[in-house]
VEXMAR-672998 format. One line per field, with one value per residue: x, y, z of N, C-alpha, C in turn; residue number from 0; chain. Coordinates in nm, 3 decimals, m for minus. Layout:
nu: X:...
nv: Y:...
nw: Z:...
cau: X:...
cav: Y:...
caw: Z:...
cu: X:...
cv: Y:...
cw: Z:...
n: NUM:...
chain: A:...
REM end
This chain:
nu: m1.626:m1.342:m1.002:m0.861:m0.590:m0.468:m0.565:m0.452:m0.182:m0.166:m0.223:m0.003:0.201:0.128:0.158:0.434:0.526:0.449:0.616:0.880:1.027:1.248:1.423:1.191:0.966:0.880:0.619:0.653:0.720:0.557:0.612:0.630:0.718:0.628:0.339:0.114:0.158:0.179:m0.086:m0.219:m0.098:m0.181:m0.454:m0.454:m0.357:m0.558:m0.762:m0.649:m0.653:m0.929:m0.991:m0.865:m1.009:m1.266:m1.227:m1.220:m1.479:m1.642:m1.639:m1.769:m1.847:m1.600:m1.495:m1.657:m1.592:m1.316:m1.330:m1.453:m1.254:m1.050:m1.157:m1.161:m0.885:m0.789:m0.909:m0.788:m0.526:m0.534:m0.600:m0.381:m0.173:m0.233:m0.292:m0.248:m0.330:m0.315:m0.263:m0.380:m0.597:m0.810:m1.025:m1.265:m1.502:m1.699:m1.594:m1.381:m1.517:m1.654:m1.438:m1.335:m1.535:m1.509:m1.262:m1.327:m1.324:m1.544:m1.898:m2.125:m2.360:m2.271:m2.105:m2.298:m2.424:m2.214:m2.178:m2.430:m2.434:m2.223:m2.323:m2.565:m2.497:m2.218:m2.180:m2.399:m2.335:m2.099:m2.184:m2.346:m2.616:m2.743:m2.749:m2.461:m2.413:m2.310:m2.352:m2.405:m2.163:m1.972:m2.046:m1.979:m1.711:m1.688:m1.733:m1.502:m1.297:m1.350:m1.283:m1.017:m0.701:m0.645:m0.411:m0.380:m0.607
nv: 5.127:5.168:5.202:5.506:5.576:5.328:5.262:5.469:5.406:5.156:5.240:5.406:5.214:5.060:5.253:5.296:5.042:5.038:5.235:5.149:4.913:4.757:4.458:4.318:4.089:4.142:4.202:4.052:4.199:4.423:4.715:5.041:5.236:5.177:5.239:5.164:4.893:4.784:4.814:4.636:4.395:4.382:4.345:4.089:3.941:3.981:3.839:3.584:3.548:3.542:3.299:3.118:3.165:3.092:2.823:2.725:2.709:2.929:3.256:3.443:3.712:3.837:3.750:3.883:4.146:4.150:4.084:4.308:4.489:4.391:4.440:4.720:4.779:4.681:4.849:5.085:5.022:5.031:5.304:5.434:5.339:5.432:5.703:6.032:6.006:5.965:5.758:5.892:6.011:5.847:5.830:5.731:5.461:5.477:5.671:5.535:5.341:5.512:5.633:5.416:5.383:5.628:5.587:5.408:5.136:4.993:5.021:5.301:5.197:4.955:5.062:5.179:4.946:4.825:5.016:5.004:4.734:4.741:4.928:4.803:4.543:4.483:4.691:4.643:4.388:4.449:4.622:4.456:4.410:4.197:3.838:3.661:3.436:3.149:3.127:3.392:3.517:3.362:3.405:3.669:3.677:3.649:3.899:4.029:3.871:3.905:4.167:4.171:4.176:3.942:3.785:3.793:3.701
nw: 7.654:7.451:7.563:7.505:7.497:7.458:7.205:7.052:7.091:6.960:6.700:6.649:6.657:6.432:6.228:6.245:6.170:5.901:5.799:5.863:5.705:5.689:5.637:5.609:5.449:5.114:4.883:4.581:4.262:4.283:4.226:4.318:4.144:3.895:3.827:3.660:3.581:3.833:3.927:3.758:3.829:4.094:4.050:3.936:4.152:4.338:4.213:4.222:4.500:4.536:4.411:4.584:4.820:4.736:4.687:4.938:5.009:5.108:5.260:5.099:5.095:5.110:4.867:4.676:4.735:4.678:4.406:4.289:4.352:4.189:3.934:3.938:3.973:3.730:3.540:3.622:3.556:3.270:3.235:3.357:3.199:2.943:2.948:3.096:3.351:3.709:3.998:4.206:4.087:4.112:4.333:4.421:4.381:4.174:4.005:3.890:3.733:3.559:3.429:3.288:3.091:2.958:2.842:2.653:2.716:2.764:2.703:2.772:2.874:2.984:3.178:3.345:3.431:3.574:3.779:3.898:3.978:4.159:4.350:4.438:4.511:4.583:4.766:4.933:5.030:5.162:5.364:5.504:5.431:5.319:5.323:5.248:4.982:4.791:4.498:4.366:4.411:4.293:4.031:4.022:3.965:3.691:3.538:3.616:3.511:3.239:3.187:3.227:3.056:2.789:2.829:3.098:3.223
cau: m1.553:m1.200:m0.907:m0.810:m0.443:m0.433:m0.594:m0.347:m0.058:m0.175:m0.213:0.137:0.275:0.097:0.221:0.577:0.548:0.439:0.733:1.006:1.010:1.378:1.425:1.058:0.934:0.805:0.543:0.733:0.666:0.471:0.706:0.553:0.765:0.556:0.201:0.019:0.185:0.146:m0.231:m0.258:m0.054:m0.273:m0.579:m0.431:m0.343:m0.690:m0.833:m0.591:m0.707:m1.069:m0.993:m0.829:m1.121:m1.377:m1.192:m1.246:m1.625:m1.691:m1.581:m1.831:m1.841:m1.463:m1.477:m1.718:m1.512:m1.192:m1.363:m1.468:m1.121:m0.976:m1.212:m1.114:m0.740:m0.767:m0.944:m0.682:m0.410:m0.550:m0.594:m0.244:m0.085:m0.269:m0.322:m0.165:m0.392:m0.233:m0.340:m0.457:m0.719:m0.914:m1.053:m1.386:m1.532:m1.774:m1.502:m1.306:m1.605:m1.679:m1.316:m1.328:m1.623:m1.446:m1.151:m1.392:m1.303:m1.678:m1.998:m2.190:m2.456:m2.194:m2.064:m2.414:m2.443:m2.108:m2.208:m2.548:m2.392:m2.143:m2.411:m2.668:m2.448:m2.093:m2.204:m2.491:m2.260:m2.001:m2.251:m2.425:m2.759:m2.797:m2.666:m2.378:m2.428:m2.206:m2.370:m2.382:m2.024:m1.898:m2.077:m1.909:m1.576:m1.691:m1.703:m1.363:m1.214:m1.371:m1.217:m0.871:m0.642:m0.647:m0.295:m0.383:m0.732
cav: 5.215:5.132:5.295:5.589:5.569:5.199:5.270:5.555:5.328:5.056:5.313:5.447:5.092:5.025:5.353:5.268:4.920:5.072:5.316:5.076:4.781:4.690:4.316:4.259:4.031:4.232:4.134:4.066:4.258:4.539:4.826:5.165:5.324:5.138:5.233:5.090:4.749:4.748:4.799:4.512:4.283:4.377:4.285:3.945:3.883:3.979:3.725:3.462:3.538:3.499:3.156:3.047:3.176:3.012:2.682:2.691:2.708:3.031:3.388:3.499:3.857:3.874:3.724:3.990:4.266:4.137:4.085:4.447:4.549:4.349:4.515:4.858:4.784:4.659:4.975:5.180:4.985:5.088:5.450:5.476:5.304:5.497:5.845:6.100:5.986:5.912:5.680:5.988:6.050:5.746:5.837:5.657:5.348:5.515:5.743:5.433:5.285:5.618:5.651:5.304:5.413:5.739:5.530:5.311:4.996:4.938:5.123:5.372:5.103:4.864:5.141:5.189:4.814:4.809:5.103:4.948:4.611:4.782:4.990:4.716:4.414:4.495:4.779:4.574:4.281:4.513:4.678:4.352:4.425:4.068:3.723:3.618:3.297:3.112:3.144:3.524:3.557:3.292:3.478:3.798:3.663:3.652:4.030:4.060:3.800:3.955:4.295:4.146:4.145:3.796:3.717:3.800:3.646
caw: 7.562:7.451:7.620:7.397:7.494:7.400:7.062:6.994:7.093:6.853:6.573:6.635:6.623:6.293:6.142:6.247:6.093:5.759:5.762:5.882:5.645:5.675:5.673:5.593:5.320:5.027:4.779:4.459:4.140:4.308:4.231:4.310:4.036:3.774:3.878:3.575:3.594:3.971:3.938:3.690:3.912:4.209:4.003:3.923:4.286:4.399:4.154:4.281:4.636:4.521:4.381:4.707:4.913:4.684:4.702:5.077:5.028:5.199:5.243:4.980:5.103:5.073:4.724:4.597:4.760:4.601:4.264:4.248:4.358:4.069:3.821:3.949:3.947:3.587:3.473:3.655:3.475:3.136:3.243:3.388:3.088:2.817:2.965:3.196:3.482:3.818:4.096:4.287:4.016:4.137:4.477:4.457:4.293:4.055:3.916:3.816:3.631:3.461:3.350:3.193:2.978:2.884:2.766:2.564:2.754:2.756:2.670:2.882:2.933:3.069:3.293:3.433:3.492:3.675:3.892:3.965:4.045:4.275:4.451:4.494:4.557:4.659:4.880:5.023:5.098:5.249:5.481:5.570:5.405:5.281:5.358:5.135:4.938:4.695:4.353:4.308:4.425:4.187:3.909:4.030:3.909:3.545:3.482:3.645:3.413:3.103:3.173:3.228:2.925:2.768:2.885:3.244:3.276
cu: m1.406:m1.115:m0.841:m0.658:m0.398:m0.455:m0.486:m0.214:m0.055:m0.163:m0.070:0.226:0.254:0.164:0.372:0.609:0.540:0.562:0.863:0.990:1.143:1.368:1.291:1.045:0.851:0.731:0.614:0.652:0.565:0.562:0.629:0.600:0.703:0.407:0.104:0.035:0.149:m0.004:m0.277:m0.216:m0.140:m0.404:m0.565:m0.422:m0.476:m0.772:m0.780:m0.645:m0.853:m1.077:m0.961:m0.947:m1.241:m1.350:m1.217:m1.394:m1.673:m1.631:m1.640:m1.829:m1.702:m1.439:m1.537:m1.639:m1.384:m1.218:m1.381:m1.335:m1.039:m1.026:m1.157:m0.965:m0.710:m0.800:m0.836:m0.556:m0.419:m0.535:m0.452:m0.149:m0.110:m0.292:m0.222:m0.228:m0.288:m0.322:m0.428:m0.586:m0.836:m0.944:m1.183:m1.420:m1.600:m1.687:m1.423:m1.392:m1.633:m1.556:m1.300:m1.416:m1.565:m1.333:m1.196:m1.351:m1.434:m1.774:m2.052:m2.292:m2.385:m2.146:m2.179:m2.441:m2.338:m2.139:m2.326:m2.513:m2.311:m2.233:m2.502:m2.616:m2.320:m2.116:m2.296:m2.421:m2.164:m2.066:m2.350:m2.574:m2.823:m2.698:m2.590:m2.398:m2.334:m2.234:m2.352:m2.236:m1.936:m1.922:m2.004:m1.769:m1.578:m1.667:m1.557:m1.274:m1.231:m1.307:m1.065:m0.821:m0.632:m0.528:m0.296:m0.505:m0.714
cv: 5.178:5.243:5.373:5.581:5.437:5.200:5.355:5.481:5.225:5.123:5.359:5.329:5.053:5.124:5.329:5.145:4.948:5.150:5.235:4.933:4.711:4.545:4.247:4.195:4.132:4.149:4.159:4.127:4.370:4.659:4.957:5.261:5.287:5.125:5.154:4.940:4.702:4.727:4.668:4.390:4.269:4.310:4.133:3.877:3.880:3.863:3.593:3.440:3.493:3.349:3.073:3.049:3.093:2.863:2.634:2.699:2.809:3.165:3.461:3.652:3.907:3.856:3.837:4.120:4.262:4.140:4.228:4.520:4.515:4.422:4.657:4.870:4.766:4.785:5.080:5.150:5.049:5.240:5.499:5.449:5.388:5.648:5.908:6.090:5.937:5.835:5.773:6.033:5.957:5.739:5.769:5.556:5.392:5.592:5.645:5.377:5.388:5.638:5.538:5.328:5.526:5.688:5.424:5.167:4.919:5.054:5.192:5.282:5.005:4.936:5.151:5.056:4.789:4.891:5.048:4.821:4.644:4.837:4.889:4.586:4.425:4.579:4.711:4.462:4.341:4.562:4.582:4.362:4.298:3.959:3.676:3.470:3.272:3.157:3.287:3.565:3.484:3.362:3.612:3.794:3.680:3.791:4.069:3.996:3.858:4.091:4.279:4.129:3.994:3.725:3.713:3.730:3.505
cw: 7.568:7.512:7.507:7.386:7.431:7.249:6.994:6.988:6.981:6.717:6.547:6.596:6.477:6.197:6.134:6.161:5.943:5.713:5.764:5.830:5.623:5.720:5.657:5.456:5.241:4.924:4.647:4.346:4.163:4.334:4.216:4.202:3.901:3.808:3.791:3.593:3.735:3.988:3.873:3.773:4.037:4.168:3.993:4.059:4.360:4.344:4.207:4.423:4.632:4.498:4.505:4.804:4.866:4.701:4.844:5.112:5.130:5.164:5.123:4.981:5.064:4.924:4.642:4.616:4.677:4.450:4.213:4.254:4.235:3.945:3.823:3.920:3.799:3.507:3.500:3.575:3.337:3.140:3.267:3.272:2.963:2.828:3.062:3.335:3.582:3.912:4.180:4.219:4.047:4.287:4.517:4.347:4.163:3.956:3.831:3.703:3.521:3.371:3.249:3.072:2.894:2.795:2.666:2.590:2.747:2.732:2.795:2.951:3.027:3.194:3.394:3.504:3.601:3.800:3.970:4.041:4.170:4.384:4.519:4.552:4.639:4.783:4.982:5.099:5.199:5.378:5.546:5.548:5.351:5.318:5.235:5.108:4.823:4.552:4.303:4.314:4.326:4.054:3.906:3.975:3.758:3.487:3.505:3.541:3.273:3.081:3.171:3.085:2.910:2.830:3.036:3.303:3.327
n: 0:1:2:3:4:5:6:7:8:9:10:11:12:13:14:15:16:17:18:19:20:21:22:23:24:25:26:27:28:29:30:31:32:33:34:35:36:37:38:39:40:41:42:43:44:45:46:47:48:49:50:51:52:53:54:55:56:57:58:59:60:61:62:63:64:65:66:67:68:69:70:71:72:73:74:75:76:77:78:79:80:81:82:83:84:85:86:87:88:89:90:91:92:93:94:95:96:97:98:99:100:101:102:103:104:105:106:107:108:109:110:111:112:113:114:115:116:117:118:119:120:121:122:123:124:125:126:127:128:129:130:131:132:133:134:135:136:137:138:139:140:141:142:143:144:145:146:147:148:149:150:151:152
chain: A:A:A:A:A:A:A:A:A:A:A:A:A:A:A:A:A:A:A:A:A:A:A:A:A:A:A:A:A:A:A:A:A:A:A:A:A:A:A:A:A:A:A:A:A:A:A:A:A:A:A:A:A:A:A:A:A:A:A:A:A:A:A:A:A:A:A:A:A:A:A:A:A:A:A:A:A:A:A:A:A:A:A:A:A:A:A:A:A:A:A:A:A:A:A:A:A:A:A:A:A:A:A:A:A:A:A:A:A:A:A:A:A:A:A:A:A:A:A:A:A:A:A:A:A:A:A:A:A:A:A:A:A:A:A:A:A:A:A:A:A:A:A:A:A:A:A:A:A:A:A:A:A
REM end
């Protein structure tokens, strides 16, 4: 069993590092005062990370995780840009997919497919219920790219 005091110490250090960012490199163009644009930029960066990981012939579980993250961030971008939604309105994955259908980004059938794909594949990969292989994860990038605005895909 880990030493509880050591774990608490490490957590306190991490919390301090998040609060005290003076002199730290910051990720450019991720301005929390522009939540919609920030979500879209996060989506693009997640896709870039997927491409880097795929180029290294591996990390398939990470690629599918990041691909779904990019899909969700893109849907959030539209919701934040076009409605009075806030980032706090998106507390779980399925809510994001449902909101995209409500905003007519895609049909209810597509929403169901996204939710099913998330439940049966992303969730299964995340919790280690199957062995990750290259081909399904490369295909996982395609829905992400099709939801991206044309200038961002």
